[in-house]
C-alpha positions in Angstrom: -60.4 -18.9 -99.4 -60.3 -15.6 -97.5 -62.2 -16.3 -94.1 -62.7 -14.0 -91.0 -64.6 -14.8 -88.1 -65.8 -17.9 -89.7 -67.3 -15.7 -92.6 -65.9 -16.4 -96.3 -65.1 -13.4 -97.8 -63.8 -14.3 -100.7 -62.6 -17.4 -102.8 -60.6 -18.6 -105.9 -60.9 -22.0 -107.6 -58.6 -23.4 -110.1 -57.8 -26.3 -112.0 -55.1 -27.5 -114.7 -55.8 -27.0 -118.2 -54.6 -26.8 -121.6 -54.2 -24.4 -124.2 -53.0 -24.2 -128.1 -51.2 -21.5 -129.3 -54.1 -20.7 -131.6 -56.1 -19.4 -128.9 -53.1 -17.1 -127.5 -52.0 -13.5 -128.0 -49.7 -13.2 -131.3 -46.8 -12.0 -129.1 -46.9 -15.0 -127.4 -47.0 -17.5 -129.9 -43.8 -17.2 -131.6 -41.7 -19.2 -128.6 -44.3 -21.9 -127.8 -44.7 -25.0 -129.5 -47.6 -26.2 -131.7 -49.5 -28.9 -129.3 -51.5 -28.3 -126.2 -49.8 -26.4 -123.6 -50.2 -26.7 -119.6 -51.9 -23.9 -118.0 -53.6 -23.0 -115.0 -57.5 -22.1 -115.1 -59.0 -19.8 -112.7 -62.5 -21.4 -112.8 -63.8 -18.5 -110.2 -62.6 -15.5 -108.1 -65.1 -14.3 -106.1 -65.4 -11.8 -103.1 -68.4 -11.1 -101.1 -69.9 -8.0 -101.7 -69.6 -6.6 -98.1 -65.5 -7.1 -98.5 -64.8 -5.6 -101.8 -62.4 -2.7 -102.0 -60.3 -4.5 -99.1 -57.6 -6.2 -101.3 -58.8 -9.5 -100.9 -59.2 -10.3 -104.6 -55.5 -8.9 -105.0 -54.7 -11.2 -102.6 -56.6 -14.3 -103.9 -55.4 -13.3 -107.4 -51.5 -13.5 -106.1 -52.3 -17.0 -104.3 -53.2 -18.4 -107.7 -50.2 -16.9 -109.6 -48.4 -18.8 -106.8 -49.7 -21.9 -107.6 -49.2 -21.3 -111.3 -45.2 -20.9 -110.5 -45.4 -24.1 -108.3 -47.2 -25.8 -111.2 -44.6 -24.4 -113.6 -41.6 -26.3 -111.5 -43.5 -29.6 -111.0 -45.1 -30.6 -114.0 -45.2 -27.3 -116.7 -47.4 -24.3 -117.0 -47.4 -21.5 -119.5 -49.7 -19.4 -117.9 -53.0 -18.3 -116.0 -56.4 -18.7 -118.3 -59.6 -16.9 -116.7 -63.0 -16.8 -118.2 -63.4 -13.5 -117.1 -67.3 -11.7 -116.5 -67.6 -8.5 -118.5 -67.7 -6.5 -115.4 -64.2 -8.0 -114.3 -62.2 -7.4 -117.4 -60.7 -4.3 -116.2 -59.3 -6.0 -113.1 -57.9 -8.7 -115.2 -56.2 -6.4 -117.4 -54.9 -4.2 -114.8 -52.5 -7.2 -114.0 -51.8 -7.9 -117.6 -54.6 -10.5 -118.6 -55.0 -10.1 -122.4 -58.3 -10.9 -124.0 -57.9 -14.1 -126.3 -59.1 -14.7 -129.7 -61.6 -17.3 -129.1 -61.4 -20.5 -132.0 -64.9 -21.8 -132.2 -65.6 -25.0 -130.2 -62.3 -25.0 -128.5 -62.8 -22.5 -125.6 -66.1 -20.9 -125.5 -68.0 -19.2 -128.8 -70.6 -17.2 -126.5 -69.7 -13.6 -125.7 -69.8 -14.4 -122.0 -67.6 -15.4 -120.3 -64.4 -13.6 -121.9 -61.4 -15.6 -122.0 -58.4 -13.7 -120.8 -54.9 -15.0 -120.6 -51.6 -13.8 -118.4 -48.0 -15.7 -119.6 -46.1 -16.9 -116.6 -43.1 -15.1 -117.2 -45.0 -11.8 -116.9 -45.9 -13.1 -113.0 -42.9 -12.0 -111.0 -41.9 -15.2 -108.9 -40.0 -13.6 -106.0 -43.5 -11.5 -105.5 -45.5 -14.7 -104.8 -45.2 -17.6 -102.0 
């Protein structure tokens, strides 16, 4: 959570999840096994309207990346999954996230939100605490 003067400027919520290779981008599939793989799900990332454009979203995302690396070291993690709002897809794409091919009944078969994925090996470990 990003807080200044007791005012919440933004927050990110995360949870452990799993993903199957059928849902991953094709180039990521070939090196992974065919059973459910551990991942970190960013359930929500939000920044207050009054605080947008100040890098808070970027810092919250970097915090989540650090958690993904910690999760990988402790219990395993192949990457970060996010259910992006259509208006946020560009933000996530700028960090390397790719849209997932949704398999009906496994992630979501409705058009909103847009599931996206970033492999852990695309996140430089040294940049995140």
